[in-house]
C-alpha positions, 0 to 999 in steps of 0.5 A, a space after each residue: 508133598 512135604 508140608 511146608 511151614 505156615 507163612 509167618 504171621 504178619 507183623 501188625 503196624 500197631 497193637 490193634 490187629 486181632 487174632 482173627 484178622 491174623 488168621 485171615 491174613 495167614 489164609 490169604 497168604 497161603 492161598 496166594 502161594 498155592 495158587 501161584 505154585 499149582 493153580 486153582 483146580 489143584 488147590 483145595 480148602 483142606 490144603 489151604 487150612 493146613 498150609 496156613 495154620 489158621 483155624 478152619 472155622 475162620 476160612 468160612 467166617 471171613 470167606 463165606 463164598 469159599 474157595 472162589 472168594 478166597 482165591 479172588 482176595 489172594 490173587 488181588 493181594 498177591 498182584 497188588 504186591 507184585 505190581 508195587 514191587 516192580 513199580 518201585 523198581 521202575 520209579 527208582 530207575 529214571 532211564 526207561 531202557 535201564 528200567 526195563 532191564 531191571 524189571 526183566 533181571 528181577 523177574 528172572 532172579 525171582 524165578 530162578 531163586 524158586 527153582 523156576 516154579 514161581 512166575 507171575 502170581 496171577 498167570 497160572 490161574 488166569 490160564 486155567 480158571 478164567 473160563 470157569 469162574 467169572 469172579 476169578 476172571 475179573 480179578 485176573 483181568 483187573 490185575 493185568 489192566 492195572 499193570 498195563 496202566 502203569 506201564 503206559 504211565 511210565 511210557 508217557 512220562 518218557 515222552 511217548 504220545 498217549 495213544 502210542 504208549 497205550 498200545 506199546 504198554 499192551 506189547 510190553 506186558 504181553 511180552 514180559 508175561 509170555 517170556 516169564 511162561 517160557 522161562 518157567 517152562 524152559 527152566 532158563 532165563 533165556 526168554 527174558 533176556 531175549 524179550 528185554 532185547 526186543 522191548 529195548 528196541 521197541 521203546 527206543 524207537 517210540 522215544 526216538 520218534 518223539 525227539 525233536 529234530 537236530 
């Protein structure tokens, strides 16, 4: 596989960021991309160091737990950035059904732009490594739990009762994640379009059931 250019150095918010901190950030960014692209077992420390351009010594200095600790840090950061991007999109779209469409379209755009290689930043590792590493499993579980809570909060904000919102959030999360996986395998946006259509009916029904009678 041809070597890609190292991730760009993070731009510090102030002049206080040290060279070591930049090396740490580059290791995390490179690991996140590799995990998303090829999974946990196929990603080795030598490849991470090469892709990041960071000194090898900085890897064990900042991540004495090695690959497992670095993977958890990368998954947590990538998952947080993913959720923040989607939450911003949802918050900027007042209509709930329009927000659902916007999320599915954005995910489809990103997947297609990557040549159908890069879906959820956590899903690939969650599928293959959760049974092999408890810290990795817990990190993946935390990502999905936080996304689930975010979905439930938005549903409650649209008038869906708390208990229904909690159950529906699981359905939305599972449907979108499953659609992303199928879209990646099929190399087509079709699963995301169908998922959005079905979820629109589910969300509309949940909101209609809470509306006052005419």
